[in-house]
C-alpha positions in Angstrom: 88.8 127.3 206.4 87.7 130.9 205.9 88.7 133.4 203.1 87.8 137.0 202.6 88.3 138.1 199.0 87.7 141.5 197.4 87.4 143.0 193.9 88.7 146.5 193.3 87.6 148.4 190.2 85.3 150.9 188.6 81.8 149.9 187.7 82.1 146.4 189.3 78.7 146.4 190.9 77.4 144.1 188.2 80.4 141.8 188.4 79.6 138.1 188.7 82.9 137.3 190.4 81.4 137.3 193.9 78.8 134.8 193.0 81.3 132.6 191.1 83.8 132.5 193.8 81.4 132.1 196.7 79.5 129.2 195.2 82.7 127.4 194.2 84.1 128.0 197.7 80.9 126.6 199.3 81.0 123.5 197.1 84.6 123.0 198.0 83.8 123.2 201.7 85.1 126.6 202.4 83.7 129.7 204.2 84.6 132.1 201.4 83.2 135.7 201.3 83.8 137.8 198.2 83.0 141.5 198.2 83.0 144.0 195.3 84.7 147.3 196.1 83.3 149.6 193.4 85.4 152.8 193.2 82.6 154.6 191.3 79.9 153.8 193.9 82.2 154.7 196.8 83.6 157.9 195.2 87.2 156.7 195.5 89.8 157.8 193.0 91.8 154.9 191.4 95.0 156.5 192.6 93.9 155.4 196.1 94.4 151.7 195.1 97.6 151.4 197.2 95.7 152.6 200.3 92.9 150.1 199.6 95.5 147.3 199.5 96.9 148.4 202.8 93.5 148.4 204.4 92.6 145.0 202.9 95.7 143.4 204.3 95.1 145.0 207.7 91.5 143.7 207.7 92.6 140.2 207.1 91.7 139.7 203.4 93.2 136.6 201.8 93.6 138.5 198.6 92.1 140.7 196.0 91.1 140.7 192.3 92.0 143.9 190.5 90.2 145.2 187.4 89.8 148.3 185.3 91.4 150.9 185.8 93.7 149.6 188.5 95.6 146.7 187.0 98.7 148.8 186.3 98.3 151.3 189.2 98.5 148.4 191.6 102.0 147.4 190.5 103.7 150.1 192.6 102.4 148.8 195.9 103.3 145.1 195.7 106.2 143.3 197.3 106.6 140.7 194.6 105.3 139.8 191.1 104.9 136.5 189.5 107.0 136.1 186.3 103.9 136.4 184.1 102.7 139.5 185.9 106.1 141.1 185.7 106.3 140.4 181.9 102.8 141.6 181.2 103.1 144.7 183.4 99.6 144.3 184.8 98.1 142.5 187.8 94.6 141.2 188.3 95.1 139.0 191.4 96.9 139.9 194.6 97.5 137.3 197.3 98.5 138.4 200.8 101.2 136.1 202.2 102.0 137.2 205.7 103.4 140.8 205.4 103.8 140.5 201.6 101.4 141.4 198.8 102.2 139.2 195.7 100.8 140.1 192.3 99.7 137.6 189.7 98.1 137.7 186.3 95.4 135.1 185.5 93.8 137.2 182.7 96.3 135.9 180.2 95.8 132.2 181.0 92.1 132.7 181.3 91.9 134.2 177.8 94.1 131.5 176.3 92.0 128.7 177.8 88.7 130.4 176.9 89.9 131.0 173.3 91.2 127.4 172.8 87.9 126.1 174.1 85.8 128.2 171.7 87.9 128.4 168.5 90.5 125.6 168.5 92.9 125.9 165.5 91.6 129.3 164.4 93.9 131.2 161.9 96.0 133.8 163.6 98.7 134.9 161.2 97.5 138.5 161.7 95.6 139.6 164.7 94.4 143.0 165.8 94.2 143.9 169.5 92.0 146.9 170.4 93.0 148.2 173.8 96.5 148.3 175.4 95.5 148.7 179.1 95.8 146.0 181.7 93.4 143.5 180.1 94.9 144.3 176.7 98.5 143.6 177.9 97.4 140.2 179.3 95.6 139.1 176.1 98.4 140.3 174.0 100.8 138.0 175.8 98.2 135.2 175.6 97.8 135.7 171.8 101.5 135.6 171.1 102.1 132.7 173.5 99.5 130.6 171.7 100.8 131.3 168.2 99.6 134.6 166.8 102.0 135.6 164.0 101.8 139.4 164.0 99.8 141.3 166.6 98.8 144.9 165.9 98.0 146.8 169.1 95.7 149.7 168.6 94.9 152.2 171.4 93.7 155.8 171.6 96.9 156.4 173.5 99.5 155.6 170.9 102.3 155.9 173.5 100.6 153.2 175.6 100.3 150.9 172.6 104.0 151.5 171.7 105.1 150.7 175.3 103.2 147.5 175.2 104.6 146.4 171.9 108.1 147.2 173.2 107.5 144.8 176.1 106.1 142.2 173.7 109.1 142.6 171.5 111.4 141.9 174.4 109.6 138.7 175.2 108.5 137.4 171.8 110.7 139.1 169.2 110.5 142.6 167.6 108.7 141.3 164.5 105.8 139.9 166.4 104.0 143.1 167.5 103.4 146.6 166.1 101.5 149.7 167.5 99.0 151.7 165.6 96.4 154.5 166.3 92.6 154.1 166.0 92.6 155.6 162.5 94.5 152.5 161.4 91.8 150.1 162.5 90.0 149.8 159.1 93.2 149.0 157.2 94.5 146.6 159.8 91.2 144.7 160.1 91.0 144.4 156.3 93.9 142.0 156.3 93.5 140.4 159.7 92.3 136.9 160.7 90.9 138.1 164.0 90.1 140.9 166.3 90.5 140.9 170.1 88.5 143.6 171.9 90.0 144.6 175.2 88.6 148.0 176.1 85.9 148.7 178.7 83.4 149.6 175.9 80.5 147.2 176.1 80.5 146.8 179.9 77.3 147.5 181.8 78.8 150.8 182.9 80.2 151.6 179.5 77.6 150.6 176.8 78.3 150.7 173.1 80.8 149.2 170.7 84.3 150.3 169.9 84.1 148.8 166.4 82.2 150.1 163.3 80.0 147.1 162.3 80.8 147.9 158.6 84.4 146.6 159.3 83.2 143.1 160.3 83.1 140.3 157.7 82.3 136.6 157.9 85.9 135.4 157.6 87.0 137.5 160.6 86.8 136.0 164.1 86.0 138.3 167.1 87.2 137.7 170.7 85.5 139.8 173.4 87.0 140.4 176.8 83.8 142.0 178.4 81.5 139.4 179.9 78.9 141.5 181.7 76.7 141.6 179.7 77.9 138.4 178.0 76.3 139.5 174.7 77.9 142.9 174.2 77.0 145.1 171.3 80.2 144.0 169.5 79.2 140.4 170.0 75.8 141.0 168.6 77.2 142.9 165.6 79.8 140.2 164.9 77.3 137.4 165.0 75.0 139.4 162.6 78.0 139.8 160.3 78.6 136.0 160.3 81.8 136.2 162.3 83.0 133.4 164.5 82.7 134.8 168.0 84.4 134.2 171.4 82.4 136.0 174.1 84.0 137.0 177.4 82.5 134.2 179.4 85.3 131.7 179.0 88.0 134.2 180.0 85.9 135.3 183.0 85.6 131.8 184.3 89.1 130.5 183.6 90.8 133.6 185.1 88.5 133.2 188.1 89.4 129.5 188.4 93.1 130.3 188.3 92.7 133.1 190.9 90.6 130.8 193.1 93.5 128.3 193.1 95.9 131.1 194.2 93.6 132.3 196.9 92.7 129.0 198.4 95.3 126.4 197.3 92.5 124.2 196.0 91.7 123.2 192.5 88.3 124.5 191.4 85.9 122.7 189.0 86.1 125.0 186.0 83.3 123.2 184.1 81.1 123.6 187.1 82.0 127.3 187.2 81.1 127.6 183.5 77.7 126.1 184.1 77.2 128.5 187.0 78.1 131.5 184.8 75.5 130.4 182.2 72.8 130.6 184.9 74.1 133.9 186.2 74.2 135.8 182.9 70.5 135.0 182.2 69.7 137.5 185.0 69.2 141.2 184.0 72.2 143.5 184.3 71.7 145.7 187.4 
């Protein structure tokens, strides 16, 4: 069986998703081709995402992965949403089913599985989430689903943070989430058990760290969403400060495994995909 899959996003030229999916497909006996559609390289505005979806469906794609900054833009051009995607308000996986485009979110389950694998039983009475975009919305739902007490959502766009906490409140209870601006990060981190970083900062195309290293301390765990490079500046700083760290590799693999299942109908070998990722990340970032 043949599958043509694509990845739409900005700065995705360094993505490891094509290699992960194609190798797993080959080992599963499939003819699977996975292509990155880098908006930056092609000079395409993210607002053209709906048109890209129409072309992909016309060209016979099985489905698409969607990443920054298109996870919320894509909502307006889908025919149906899975319950999780609808609740989260962001889509990272689109499956074409005949004439319909169906949106799913595997980011939240990928984060939850990766976190549980790396830090089982970690304290989570107070957790700070930095970033309220598509990835942030997904990991916010994952954090509250898996037992976080109070989640503080911090974003440079306070209205976006507030909108996310409103959706979280409707699903989990109004006392489970609060919004704050970046100036509140030092105070919120001072009393937090952990920090989840879900902004593009640290990606190959967006180097740096969104967190002052002076705010890090040994009893604070750090969970990173960025996986390319696997050791972001925040991950390096957190390890140097003695924090327990969850890098972005687990989320990358488990969300890919869940998407692979949606695309192909086959159960992937997630442990095998984790091993493959370990080999891939040793290569230099392009």
